[in-house]
C-alpha positions as CSV (number, residue, x, y, z in Angstrom):
1,M,-14.1,14.0,-1.9
2,A,-13.0,12.0,-3.8
3,L,-13.0,7.2,-2.4
4,A,-9.9,6.7,-0.6
5,R,-8.6,2.8,-2.2
6,M,-8.7,0.9,0.3
7,R,-6.5,-2.6,-0.5
8,S,-5.0,-5.2,1.3
9,I,-1.0,-5.5,1.8
10,Y,-1.2,-8.3,-0.7
11,E,-3.2,-6.7,-3.6
12,A,-1.4,-3.1,-2.7
13,L,2.1,-4.7,-3.7
14,D,0.6,-6.7,-6.5
15,L,-0.3,-3.4,-8.2
16,I,3.6,-1.5,-7.3
17,K,4.7,-5.2,-9.2
18,E,2.8,-4.1,-12.2
19,S,4.5,-1.4,-12.3
20,D,8.4,-2.0,-11.0
21,P,8.4,-5.8,-11.7
22,N,11.5,-5.6,-9.7
23,T,10.8,-3.4,-6.8
24,A,12.4,-4.8,-3.5
25,L,9.7,-3.7,-1.5
26,T,7.8,-6.9,0.8
27,Y,5.0,-7.9,2.4
28,N,7.1,-7.2,5.7
29,S,8.2,-3.8,4.7
30,I,4.4,-2.6,4.1
31,R,3.2,-3.9,6.8
32,K,5.9,-2.7,9.2
33,L,5.1,1.0,7.7
34,C,0.9,0.6,8.7
35,L,2.4,-0.8,11.8
36,D,4.6,2.5,12.6
37,G,1.7,4.7,11.3
38,Q,3.5,6.1,8.3
39,I,0.3,4.4,6.3
40,R,-3.3,4.7,7.1
41,Y,-5.1,1.3,8.1
42,F,-7.7,-1.0,10.0
43,R,-7.7,-4.4,10.7
44,S,-11.1,-6.9,9.3
45,G,-9.9,-9.7,11.4
46,K,-7.1,-10.2,11.0
47,K,-6.1,-8.8,7.5
48,I,-4.7,-5.2,7.6
49,I,-6.8,-3.0,4.7
50,L,-4.5,0.2,4.0
51,N,-5.2,3.1,2.3
52,Y,-3.2,2.4,-0.9
53,D,-3.1,5.9,-2.1
54,D,-1.0,6.8,1.1
55,L,1.7,4.0,0.0
56,T,1.8,5.7,-3.4
57,K,2.5,9.2,-1.4
58,L,4.5,7.6,0.6
59,L,6.7,5.7,-2.1
60,G,7.0,9.2,-4.2
61,M,5.1,7.3,-7.1
62,E,2.6,9.3,-9.9
63,E,-0.4,9.1,-10.0
64,G,-0.3,7.0,-13.5
65,E,1.8,4.9,-12.2
66,A,0.0,2.6,-10.4
């Protein structure tokens, strides 16, 4: 079983922006996806650490894109 790629929201957003510089995705939209239960996450203090694989799957991104 492969380890999940866990990233902060800012790190995940940076990775997505690398593959699509003109993305309309924002910090708040990713945060809302987490809080709505669409992406697995946990909190470390106030920081949200999310499952990056869940995010890319939800966005329909190919494995090699991000």
